[in-house]
N, C-alpha and C positions, 0 to 999 in steps of 0.2 A: 503495503501500501503505498501510495505517494502522495504529497501534494506541496505545491507553490504559490505563493505570490506574486504580483506582478503590478511597480507601481503604475498608478496614471498621472497622477497628477496632485498635489497636496497628499492631504494625508487619502487620498483614495486609490485601493488597490485592485484586481482584479486576484481573488485568489479558485485555482482548482485542483480537478486532480488526478488521476488514476483512468478512471471513470468515466474523463471526457467533460465532465457536467463542468460548471464555473459558476459563481457566486460576486455580487460584488461587495467590498469590505470596504466603508470609512466610517468615521462618526461626523456628531453633532458640532455645528458651524461655533458650540460654545468656547469649545477643542482645536479648532482651527480649519474644520472639514464641511464638506462641503452637505453635510449630510442624504449621503446616495447611496448607501450604501448598510448591508447589512455589519454589527460589532464582535467584534468578535466573539467577546466570551457570552454573544444572544445565542452564534453560532451551535456553541455547548452546551444552551437549553433544546435548542432545533435539537443537536446530537439526540441527548438524552430523549426527551419526549418522539424522534421519531424511530428510534431502538426501542423500543422498546414499547409502544403502538406494534411494530411491526411483526412482532413476537407475542400481544396478545394478543390482535385480531385473529394474528394462524392458528394458536391456537385457540379461540372459541370457535371458530369455521370449521375444523376437527371433530370439537366438540358437539359439530350440528346444532348450536346456539343461533336461536333469530334472531340478528344482529341486522336495527334497520340504516343503526347511528351509531359512530364510536370517535370520541377524540383525547388527543390526551394535552393537556397545558402542564408546561414549568413552570413556576412560581421560584427567584433565587434573591436572596440577603445575600447583600454586601457593606462586607468591610465601608466603613467609613473612610479609613486611613487604606495608603497606596501600601502595603497594593490592592487593588480593590472587587478582595475574592471574593467569593462566593463562602458565607457561613450555616445557611441553609437555604434549602433547600425541599419544594414543598413538586409534588407530580400529580395532579388529576386527571384522575380515567372520569370519562362522560361519556358513558350506552346506554343508547336509543336500543328498544329491541322490545320483541316478543313471548315476551313467561322466559323471560332468561333464568336460568340459574344463579342466583348470589355464590354459591357456593363457586360454581366452575368460574363464574368471573373474577375470586375472590386468586383459586386458584392459579387462572394465566395469571393475575397477574404479583400472584408470591413466583414462578414458576420462570418472570420475566427479571425478575427481583435477586432470585439465587440462581436461574442458573446460564439465562439464557440472554438477555442484552451488557453486552461490552462497556457502552457509553455508561451505567450502571454503577460495573464493578469497576470502571476507572475511577469517575467521578464519588461513586464512596469512600475512598480511600482517605479523602479526604477534608469531605464534606458530606456532615449529613443529611437524609433526603429521608422523607419520609411520603407517603402514600393517600391520598385521599379515593371513594371511591364513589359514581355514581353512579345510581337504574336510574332510567326513568322509563315506561312503561309506553310503548307505539300502542297505541288503541288499535283494535281489527279496524280495514275500515269494510267497514258493512258493500258483500255486493250483491246484485239482487238476482233471486234466486230464479228465474221465468220456470214456470209450472209446463208443462208438459199439459192442456186441456184434458179434459176426462175423458172418456170417447163416450157416447150412450149407445145402450145395448137397443 
């Protein structure tokens, strides 16, 4: 795995990786930037959320859970002094589905946290990470069933 960052101008960069994708990096105008890209620490949170999201949805689909919507949010507290490292992270898992089994959801999150998510495993070495799970029932859309008219004998 590899990554590189190429300077564009001022405090603007383009980051790329071996996968061939690129992402703009920048900072806000308060620090001399053009406010034209992700902040590097934002990408760490995106990495964490993306890594665990892929694990969790993969596990739930294999368990045949009827997930109709899924979102992962990561919130970090940062130190007030330089370097402004993360001091705590909360990962919020938001599920919508039909009759989702809370135990299956909890187990999928647990497997991601303890076995599969590399981003979480690395960050957990230096910052406490907790999670919150929210499940919302997605009501079944009422389908109109047209019955065949009864045959009269």
